[in-house]
C-alpha positions in Angstrom: -22.8 4.2 10.1 -20.1 2.2 8.6 -17.1 3.3 6.6 -17.4 4.4 3.0 -15.9 1.8 0.8 -15.2 2.3 -2.9 -15.9 -0.9 -4.7 -13.6 0.0 -7.6 -10.5 0.5 -5.4 -7.7 -1.8 -6.5 -4.2 -2.0 -5.0 -1.4 -0.5 -7.1 0.2 -2.9 -9.6 3.7 -1.5 -8.5 5.6 -1.4 -5.3 8.4 0.8 -4.1 11.7 -0.7 -5.4 10.2 -2.4 -8.5 12.2 -2.0 -11.7 10.1 -1.7 -14.9 10.6 -0.9 -18.5 8.1 1.8 -19.6 7.4 4.0 -22.6 6.5 7.6 -21.9 3.0 8.2 -23.2 2.7 12.0 -22.5 4.3 14.8 -20.6 2.7 16.4 -17.5 2.2 20.0 -16.7 5.6 20.2 -14.8 7.5 18.5 -17.7 7.7 15.0 -16.2 7.0 12.1 -18.4 3.9 10.0 -17.7 3.9 6.3 -18.2 1.4 3.6 -17.3 1.9 0.2 -15.7 -1.2 -1.9 -16.1 -3.2 1.3 -16.4 -1.6 2.8 -13.2 0.0 6.3 -13.7 3.7 6.6 -13.1 5.6 9.9 -13.2 9.1 9.7 -14.7 11.2 12.9 -14.3 12.9 14.5 -17.2 11.7 12.2 -20.0 9.8 13.1 -23.2 7.0 11.4 -25.0 7.9 8.3 -26.9 11.1 7.5 -24.9 11.5 4.0 -23.5 13.4 3.8 -20.2 14.1 1.5 -17.3 12.7 3.0 -14.0 12.7 2.2 -10.3 9.6 3.0 -8.4 10.4 5.4 -5.5 7.0 6.3 -4.0 3.6 4.8 -4.4 0.4 6.7 -3.6 -3.2 5.7 -3.9 -3.6 6.7 -7.6 -0.1 7.4 -8.8 3.5 6.4 -8.4 6.8 8.3 -8.7 10.0 6.9 -10.1 13.6 7.5 -11.1 15.4 6.6 -14.3 17.9 3.8 -13.8 18.9 3.3 -17.5 17.7 2.7 -21.0 15.2 -0.1 -21.5 16.5 -3.4 -22.6 15.6 -4.4 -26.1 12.8 -7.0 -26.5 14.0 -10.5 -26.8 13.7 -11.9 -30.3 11.7 -15.0 -30.9 13.7 -18.2 -31.0 14.1 -19.7 -34.6 11.4 -22.3 -35.4 12.4 -25.9 -35.9 11.6 -26.4 -39.6 12.3 -30.2 -39.8 9.9 -31.2 -37.0 7.0 -29.1 -37.9 4.5 -29.6 -40.7 4.5 -27.0 -43.4 2.0 -24.2 -42.8 -0.4 -23.3 -45.7 0.0 -19.7 -46.7 -3.0 -17.5 -46.3 -4.0 -15.6 -49.4 -4.8 -12.0 -48.9 -8.0 -10.8 -50.4 -7.8 -8.9 -53.6 -7.6 -5.2 -53.3 -10.9 -3.4 -53.4 -11.4 -1.0 -56.4 -10.9 2.6 -55.6 -14.2 4.4 -54.7 -15.4 6.8 -57.2 -15.3 10.4 -56.1 -18.8 11.7 -55.3 -19.9 14.8 -57.0 -20.8 17.5 -54.5 -24.5 18.0 -54.2 -25.9 21.1 -55.6 -27.7 23.3 -53.2 -31.4 23.4 -53.7 -32.6 26.7 -55.3 -34.9 28.5 -53.0 -37.8 30.2 -54.6 -37.2 33.9 -55.1 -39.6 36.0 -53.1 -40.0 39.6 -53.7 -41.6 41.9 -51.2 -43.6 44.6 -52.9 -44.4 47.6 -50.8 -47.6 49.4 -51.9 -47.7 53.1 -51.5 -50.7 54.4 -49.8 -52.3 57.7 -50.6 -52.6 60.1 -47.8 -55.7 62.2 -47.5 
């Protein structure tokens, strides 16, 4: 028999020594931050959810990687100002009118079930 081959196996999108800017998505059981790089899980020690940091990958395994914090993430570069003179004016897009507020629905009344009485007849004993 041949070797078992997983068709969904993909190489890790990171390598040892790579430096990446990541945002911590959640915190693991041991308190380490968990970030993702192209869907690949990267553990970041000592960071909390929502923090954005610069990391260096220290170890890469088959399904996860480990890293160390090397600094705060660099801010995103702002877009260069557009050249107004060379470009044609762009038509403004009108936003659709606001939809009227939906009327509150009245709660449905529960259907009344027919009242059933159980009548016990007394029997005479001989």
